[in-house]
DRENGU-354218 format. One record per residue: z, x, y of N, C-alpha, C in turn; residue number from 1. Coordinates in nm, 3 decimals. Layout:
BEGIN
n.c3, n.c1, n.c2, ca.c3, ca.c1, ca.c2, c.c3, c.c1, c.c2, n
Z, X, Y, Z, X, Y, Z, X, Y, NUM
...
//
This chain:
BEGIN
n.c3, n.c1, n.c2, ca.c3, ca.c1, ca.c2, c.c3, c.c1, c.c2, n
-1.988, -2.299, 0.478, -2.125, -2.341, 0.505, -2.155, -2.312, 0.652, 1
-2.274, -2.273, 0.677, -2.315, -2.251, 0.815, -2.315, -2.383, 0.889, 2
-2.338, -2.379, 1.016, -2.337, -2.499, 1.099, -2.439, -2.600, 1.046, 3
-2.390, -2.696, 0.973, -2.479, -2.791, 0.907, -2.432, -2.933, 0.933, 4
-2.527, -3.017, 0.964, -2.498, -3.159, 0.980, -2.511, -3.225, 0.844, 5
-2.400, -3.282, 0.798, -2.405, -3.351, 0.670, -2.466, -3.489, 0.691, 6
-2.575, -3.513, 0.620, -2.637, -3.645, 0.622, -2.720, -3.662, 0.496, 7
-2.751, -3.783, 0.469, -2.828, -3.816, 0.348, -2.975, -3.781, 0.370, 8
-3.049, -3.762, 0.261, -3.193, -3.738, 0.275, -3.262, -3.859, 0.338, 9
-3.365, -3.833, 0.411, -3.442, -3.939, 0.477, -3.551, -3.990, 0.384, 10
-3.604, -4.110, 0.411, -3.720, -4.156, 0.335, -3.831, -4.051, 0.344, 11
-3.895, -4.025, 0.234, -4.000, -3.924, 0.231, -3.950, -3.786, 0.192, 12
-3.816, -3.768, 0.182, -3.760, -3.640, 0.139, -3.765, -3.625, -0.013, 13
-3.793, -3.734, -0.082, -3.801, -3.734, -0.228, -3.876, -3.858, -0.270, 14
-3.923, -3.861, -0.393, -3.996, -3.978, -0.443, -3.897, -4.080, -0.500, 15
-3.939, -4.204, -0.504, -3.855, -4.317, -0.542, -3.786, -4.297, -0.677, 16
-3.852, -4.231, -0.770, -3.794, -4.208, -0.903, -3.653, -4.150, -0.893, 17
-3.629, -4.064, -0.796, -3.502, -3.994, -0.784, -3.395, -4.073, -0.710, 18
-3.428, -4.192, -0.662, -3.329, -4.275, -0.595, -3.211, -4.305, -0.686, 19
-3.236, -4.318, -0.815, -3.129, -4.340, -0.913, -3.021, -4.234, -0.898, 20
-3.061, -4.110, -0.878, -2.966, -4.000, -0.864, -2.910, -3.992, -0.722, 21
-2.996, -3.997, -0.624, -2.951, -3.984, -0.485, -2.848, -4.092, -0.451, 22
-2.867, -4.212, -0.502, -2.776, -4.323, -0.471, -2.637, -4.304, -0.531, 23
-2.623, -4.214, -0.626, -2.493, -4.190, -0.690, -2.403, -4.098, -0.608, 24
-2.458, -4.037, -0.505, -2.379, -3.950, -0.418, -2.323, -4.037, -0.306, 25
-2.192, -4.049, -0.303, -2.126, -4.149, -0.219, -2.088, -4.100, -0.080, 26
-2.127, -3.980, -0.044, -2.093, -3.922, 0.086, -2.210, -3.839, 0.137, 27
-2.226, -3.829, 0.266, -2.330, -3.739, 0.317, -2.295, -3.591, 0.298, 28
-2.166, -3.559, 0.276, -2.122, -3.421, 0.253, -2.149, -3.383, 0.108, 29
-2.275, -3.355, 0.079, -2.315, -3.330, -0.059, -2.251, -3.202, -0.114, 30
-2.231, -3.101, -0.032, -2.170, -2.978, -0.082, -2.025, -3.003, -0.121, 31
-1.953, -3.079, -0.040, -1.817, -3.117, -0.077, -1.815, -3.198, -0.206, 32
-1.910, -3.289, -0.218, -1.924, -3.370, -0.339, -1.949, -3.280, -0.461, 33
-2.037, -3.181, -0.446, -2.069, -3.088, -0.555, -1.946, -3.007, -0.597, 34
-1.863, -2.967, -0.500, -1.738, -2.896, -0.533, -1.647, -2.984, -0.617, 35
-1.622, -3.105, -0.570, -1.534, -3.197, -0.642, -1.592, -3.232, -0.778, 36
-1.722, -3.249, -0.784, -1.788, -3.287, -0.909, -1.774, -3.178, -1.014, 37
-1.777, -3.053, -0.972, -1.760, -2.942, -1.067, -1.628, -2.958, -1.141, 38
-1.522, -2.984, -1.066, -1.390, -3.002, -1.129, -1.388, -3.124, -1.219, 39
-1.447, -3.234, -1.172, -1.453, -3.357, -1.251, -1.529, -3.335, -1.381, 40
-1.643, -3.269, -1.372, -1.726, -3.245, -1.491, -1.654, -3.155, -1.590, 41
-1.595, -3.047, -1.542, -1.526, -2.955, -1.633, -1.408, -3.023, -1.701, 42
-1.337, -3.109, -1.628, -1.226, -3.183, -1.689, -1.278, -3.278, -1.797, 43
-1.388, -3.348, -1.770, -1.445, -3.438, -1.870, -1.494, -3.360, -1.992, 44
-1.564, -3.249, -1.968, -1.615, -3.170, -2.080, -1.500, -3.120, -2.167, 45
-1.388, -3.086, -2.107, -1.272, -3.037, -2.182, -1.210, -3.147, -2.268, 46
-1.232, -3.273, -2.233, -1.178, -3.386, -2.310, -1.260, -3.416, -2.435, 47
-1.379, -3.363, -2.445, -1.466, -3.396, -2.558, -1.416, -3.320, -2.682, 48
-1.375, -3.394, -2.785, -1.327, -3.326, -2.907, -1.444, -3.262, -2.983, 49
-1.415, -3.153, -3.050, -1.519, -3.083, -3.127, -1.587, -3.174, -3.228, 50
-1.513, -3.274, -3.280, -1.572, -3.367, -3.377, -1.685, -3.448, -3.316, 51
-1.689, -3.458, -3.185, -1.794, -3.536, -3.116, -1.912, -3.448, -3.074, 52
-1.910, -3.320, -3.105, -2.014, -3.227, -3.057, -2.154, -3.269, -3.101, 53
-2.166, -3.315, -3.223, -2.297, -3.352, -3.277, -2.319, -3.504, -3.281, 54
-2.228, -3.578, -3.219, -2.234, -3.724, -3.218, -2.355, -3.773, -3.138, 55
-2.422, -3.875, -3.193, -2.531, -3.946, -3.125, -2.496, -4.094, -3.131, 56
-2.503, -4.162, -3.019, -2.464, -4.303, -3.018, -2.569, -4.393, -3.080, 57
-2.690, -4.341, -3.101, -2.796, -4.417, -3.167, -2.899, -4.318, -3.221, 58
-2.974, -4.364, -3.318, -3.079, -4.280, -3.376, -3.180, -4.242, -3.268, 59
-3.219, -4.116, -3.268, -3.317, -4.068, -3.172, -3.259, -4.027, -3.037, 60
-3.129, -4.049, -3.017, -3.064, -4.010, -2.892, -3.011, -3.868, -2.904, 61
-2.990, -3.805, -2.791, -2.939, -3.668, -2.790, -2.795, -3.665, -2.839, 62
-2.758, -3.552, -2.899, -2.619, -3.530, -2.937, -2.538, -3.496, -2.811, 63
-2.408, -3.498, -2.825, -2.321, -3.463, -2.713, -2.355, -3.323, -2.661, 64
-2.372, -3.227, -2.753, -2.407, -3.091, -2.710, -2.541, -3.089, -2.639, 65
-2.634, -3.168, -2.684, -2.765, -3.172, -2.618, -2.754, -3.232, -2.477, 66
-2.667, -3.330, -2.459, -2.647, -3.386, -2.325, -2.591, -3.279, -2.233, 67
-2.488, -3.207, -2.279, -2.432, -3.100, -2.197, -2.537, -2.992, -2.169, 68
-2.614, -2.957, -2.271, -2.720, -2.858, -2.252, -2.823, -2.904, -2.151, 69
-2.859, -3.032, -2.157, -2.953, -3.088, -2.060, -2.895, -3.082, -1.918, 70
-2.768, -3.113, -1.903, -2.704, -3.106, -1.771, -2.712, -2.964, -1.717, 71
-2.685, -2.866, -1.802, -2.693, -2.726, -1.759, -2.837, -2.688, -1.724, 72
-2.932, -2.723, -1.811, -3.072, -2.691, -1.785, -3.120, -2.752, -1.653, 73
-3.085, -2.877, -1.630, -3.128, -2.945, -1.507, -3.063, -2.881, -1.385, 74
-2.939, -2.838, -1.398, -2.872, -2.769, -1.287, -2.950, -2.643, -1.250, 75
-2.990, -2.566, -1.353, -3.072, -2.447, -1.329, -3.206, -2.485, -1.264, 76
-3.274, -2.582, -1.323, -3.410, -2.619, -1.278, -3.411, -2.676, -1.137, 77
-3.323, -2.772, -1.109, -3.321, -2.832, -0.976, -3.277, -2.732, -0.869, 78
-3.186, -2.643, -0.906, -3.147, -2.538, -0.810, -3.261, -2.441, -0.787, 79
-3.337, -2.413, -0.892, -3.456, -2.328, -0.874, -3.552, -2.389, -0.774, 80
-3.567, -2.519, -0.781, -3.653, -2.589, -0.684, -3.595, -2.574, -0.542, 81
-3.466, -2.599, -0.528, -3.403, -2.589, -0.396, -3.420, -2.449, -0.338, 82
-3.401, -2.347, -0.420, -3.416, -2.210, -0.373, -3.561, -2.181, -0.336, 83
-3.654, -2.224, -0.419, -3.797, -2.205, -0.395, -3.838, -2.265, -0.260, 84
-3.794, -2.388, -0.237, -3.827, -2.456, -0.113, -3.755, -2.391, 0.005, 85
-3.629, -2.353, -0.015, -3.549, -2.293, 0.092, -3.611, -2.161, 0.141, 86
-3.675, -2.091, 0.049, -3.734, -1.961, 0.084, -3.879, -1.973, 0.127, 87
-3.928, -2.096, 0.144, -4.066, -2.120, 0.186, -4.166, -2.049, 0.095, 88
-4.144, -2.058, -0.034, -4.230, -1.989, -0.130, -4.374, -2.039, -0.129, 89
-4.394, -2.164, -0.090, -4.529, -2.213, -0.067, -4.598, -2.280, -0.183, 90
-4.601, -2.220, -0.297, -4.675, -2.279, -0.408, -4.593, -2.390, -0.474, 91
-4.666, -2.477, -0.541, -4.604, -2.590, -0.610, -4.533, -2.542, -0.737, 92
-4.424, -2.608, -0.770, -4.350, -2.579, -0.893, -4.387, -2.681, -1.000, 93
-4.384, -2.640, -1.125, -4.415, -2.734, -1.233, -4.301, -2.833, -1.255, 94
-4.329, -2.933, -1.334, -4.227, -3.030, -1.373, -4.143, -2.976, -1.487, 95
-4.044, -3.054, -1.524, -3.955, -3.018, -1.635, -3.943, -3.140, -1.724, 96
-3.996, -3.132, -1.845, -3.982, -3.243, -1.939, -3.848, -3.226, -2.011, 97
-3.752, -3.316, -1.987, -3.619, -3.299, -2.046, -3.621, -3.291, -2.199, 98
-3.704, -3.371, -2.263, -3.708, -3.368, -2.409, -3.760, -3.235, -2.461, 99
-3.860, -3.178, -2.395, -3.909, -3.046, -2.434, -3.800, -2.941, -2.418, 100
-3.728, -2.948, -2.307, -3.620, -2.851, -2.284, -3.512, -2.865, -2.390, 101
-3.474, -2.988, -2.424, -3.370, -3.008, -2.525, -3.418, -2.957, -2.661, 102
-3.543, -2.987, -2.696, -3.597, -2.937, -2.824, -3.595, -2.784, -2.829, 103
-3.621, -2.721, -2.716, -3.624, -2.575, -2.713, -3.491, -2.510, -2.681, 104
-3.388, -2.589, -2.661, -3.260, -2.537, -2.613, -3.168, -2.478, -2.717, 105
-3.191, -2.505, -2.845, -3.104, -2.454, -2.952, -2.957, -2.489, -2.927, 106
-2.932, -2.605, -2.871, -2.796, -2.643, -2.837, -2.710, -2.667, -2.961, 107
-2.775, -2.698, -3.073, -2.699, -2.720, -3.197, -2.620, -2.596, -3.237, 108
-2.670, -2.478, -3.201, -2.606, -2.352, -3.238, -2.498, -2.309, -3.138, 109
-2.478, -2.387, -3.032, -2.382, -2.350, -2.928, -2.254, -2.431, -2.943, 110
-2.151, -2.381, -2.882, -2.022, -2.451, -2.879, -2.013, -2.533, -2.750, 111
-1.944, -2.646, -2.759, -1.922, -2.729, -2.641, -1.856, -2.647, -2.530, 112
-1.758, -2.567, -2.566, -1.686, -2.489, -2.465, -1.779, -2.391, -2.394, 113
-1.873, -2.334, -2.467, -1.968, -2.242, -2.406, -2.062, -2.311, -2.309, 114
-2.107, -2.431, -2.346, -2.194, -2.508, -2.257, -2.118, -2.549, -2.130, 115
-1.992, -2.590, -2.148, -1.910, -2.627, -2.032, -1.888, -2.506, -1.941, 116
-1.860, -2.390, -2.000, -1.839, -2.269, -1.921, -1.966, -2.232, -1.845, 117
-2.082, -2.244, -1.910, -2.207, -2.213, -1.842, -2.225, -2.305, -1.722, 118
-2.200, -2.434, -1.741, -2.211, -2.527, -1.628, -2.120, -2.483, -1.513, 119
-1.995, -2.452, -1.545, -1.900, -2.411, -1.441, -1.945, -2.289, -1.364, 120
-1.998, -2.191, -1.436, -2.044, -2.069, -1.370, -2.170, -2.092, -1.287, 121
-2.265, -2.166, -1.342, -2.388, -2.194, -1.269, -2.355, -2.272, -1.142, 122
-2.272, -2.375, -1.154, -2.236, -2.455, -1.037, -2.163, -2.370, -0.934, 123
-2.073, -2.282, -0.977, -2.001, -2.197, -0.882, -2.099, -2.110, -0.804, 124
-2.195, -2.051, -0.871, -2.295, -1.971, -0.802, -2.381, -2.055, -0.710, 125
-2.418, -2.173, -0.756, -2.500, -2.262, -0.674, -2.428, -2.301, -0.546, 126
-2.299, -2.325, -0.556, -2.223, -2.363, -0.437, -2.223, -2.252, -0.332, 127
-2.214, -2.129, -0.375, -2.223, -2.017, -0.279, -2.358, -2.020, -0.209, 128
-2.465, -2.041, -0.286, -2.599, -2.051, -0.228, -2.608, -2.168, -0.132, 129
-2.567, -2.286, -0.176, -2.581, -2.407, -0.095, -2.500, -2.398, 0.034, 130
-2.386, -2.332, 0.030, -2.304, -2.317, 0.151, -2.373, -2.229, 0.255, 131
-2.473, -2.152, 0.214, -2.545, -2.068, 0.309, -2.660, -2.143, 0.378, 132
-2.691, -2.262, 0.332, -2.803, -2.338, 0.388, -2.762, -2.403, 0.520, 133
-2.839, -2.378, 0.624, -2.817, -2.447, 0.751, -2.914, -2.564, 0.761, 134
-2.910, -2.635, 0.873, -2.995, -2.754, 0.888, -3.143, -2.722, 0.875, 135
-3.185, -2.610, 0.930, -3.326, -2.573, 0.922, -3.369, -2.555, 0.776, 136
-3.287, -2.488, 0.699, -3.319, -2.467, 0.557, -3.318, -2.599, 0.482, 137
-3.219, -2.684, 0.508, -3.210, -2.812, 0.438, -3.331, -2.901, 0.464, 138
-3.396, -2.883, 0.577, -3.514, -2.963, 0.610, -3.643, -2.906, 0.552, 139
-3.640, -2.785, 0.502, -3.762, -2.727, 0.445, -3.807, -2.809, 0.326, 140
-3.937, -2.803, 0.302, -3.995, -2.889, 0.200, -4.077, -2.807, 0.101, 141
-4.095, -2.864, -0.014, -4.180, -2.803, -0.115, -4.228, -2.910, -0.210, 142
-4.304, -2.866, -0.308, -4.361, -2.958, -0.405, -4.324, -2.916, -0.547, 143
-4.284, -3.015, -0.625, -4.255, -2.995, -0.768, -4.304, -3.119, -0.841, 144
-4.359, -3.100, -0.957, -4.412, -3.211, -1.036, -4.512, -3.294, -0.957, 145
-4.581, -3.231, -0.863, -4.679, -3.300, -0.782, -4.621, -3.388, -0.674, 146
-4.490, -3.375, -0.647, -4.422, -3.459, -0.547, -4.353, -3.371, -0.443, 147
-4.344, -3.423, -0.321, -4.280, -3.351, -0.211, -4.130, -3.380, -0.208, 148
-4.052, -3.276, -0.178, -3.906, -3.286, -0.167, -3.859, -3.199, -0.052, 149
-3.747, -3.237, 0.007, -3.677, -3.147, 0.099, -3.569, -3.074, 0.019, 150
-3.522, -2.964, 0.074, -3.410, -2.893, 0.012, -3.289, -2.985, 0.007, 151
-3.263, -3.057, 0.118, -3.150, -3.150, 0.123, -3.156, -3.250, 0.007, 152
-3.274, -3.304, -0.018, -3.288, -3.401, -0.127, -3.258, -3.337, -0.262, 153
-3.297, -3.212, -0.281, -3.269, -3.145, -0.408, -3.119, -3.136, -0.433, 154
-3.041, -3.109, -0.330, -2.896, -3.102, -0.347, -2.840, -3.238, -0.389, 155
-2.889, -3.344, -0.329, -2.845, -3.479, -0.367, -2.891, -3.513, -0.509, 156
-3.010, -3.471, -0.546, -3.060, -3.496, -0.682, -2.974, -3.422, -0.784, 157
-2.939, -3.298, -0.754, -2.853, -3.222, -0.845, -2.721, -3.296, -0.866, 158
-2.658, -3.336, -0.758, -2.529, -3.405, -0.767, -2.542, -3.539, -0.839, 159
-2.643, -3.616, -0.805, -2.662, -3.747, -0.867, -2.698, -3.740, -1.014, 160
-2.775, -3.638, -1.051, -2.812, -3.620, -1.191, -2.688, -3.595, -1.276, 161
-2.601, -3.506, -1.229, -2.478, -3.479, -1.303, -2.392, -3.605, -1.307, 162
-2.381, -3.676, -1.196, -2.301, -3.798, -1.192, -2.352, -3.900, -1.294, 163
-2.483, -3.912, -1.302, -2.544, -4.002, -1.400, -2.500, -3.966, -1.542, 164
-2.509, -3.838, -1.576, -2.476, -3.798, -1.712, -2.326, -3.799, -1.741, 165
-2.244, -3.782, -1.640, -2.100, -3.800, -1.662, -2.072, -3.945, -1.701, 166
-2.141, -4.037, -1.635, -2.127, -4.178, -1.670, -2.175, -4.207, -1.811, 167
-2.287, -4.150, -1.849, -2.340, -4.169, -1.985, -2.241, -4.114, -2.088, 168
-2.187, -3.996, -2.062, -2.090, -3.938, -2.155, -1.968, -4.029, -2.170, 169
-1.916, -4.079, -2.059, -1.799, -4.166, -2.064, -1.827, -4.297, -2.140, 170
-1.943, -4.356, -2.112, -1.974, -4.488, -2.167, -2.022, -4.485, -2.312, 171
-2.095, -4.381, -2.352, -2.161, -4.383, -2.481, -2.115, -4.277, -2.579, 172
-2.045, -4.175, -2.532, -2.011, -4.064, -2.620, -1.861, -4.049, -2.643, 173
-1.780, -4.098, -2.551, -1.634, -4.080, -2.567, -1.565, -4.210, -2.600, 174
//
């Protein structure tokens, strides 16, 4: 990573809704956290037996494959936001309705191992990108879903979102 000061996002770097995710990142070194989390997530995904691929803990809830698919989709989407803001693209980005994405994801036709591999590859590429961000880039801002965010906040949101779903998988699916 370039010369970067590791610190948490400041008030105003993201909207309150995302505090649930940001608060799950236990260190200001978010890139280090993202590296460790990749290994943690891949190890957890590898523990999921194929018999649990279509498991839903309650009616109307996502299947295990849909949860993994959602994690991958959100990794792509939140990183797209971070890149957009980092490059000073200027225009606002649309929101992402998770249920719409899951309905359109065709995750039922995918294998758990393939979803896990996609996550691993996407995260590996994202880490290369994030390591190139210096303090100036991390402070850049943009708008998504009608709300303002800093690039730094997007990295914390990415990490916290995955952490949230790792907890859900452990508590409700395994």
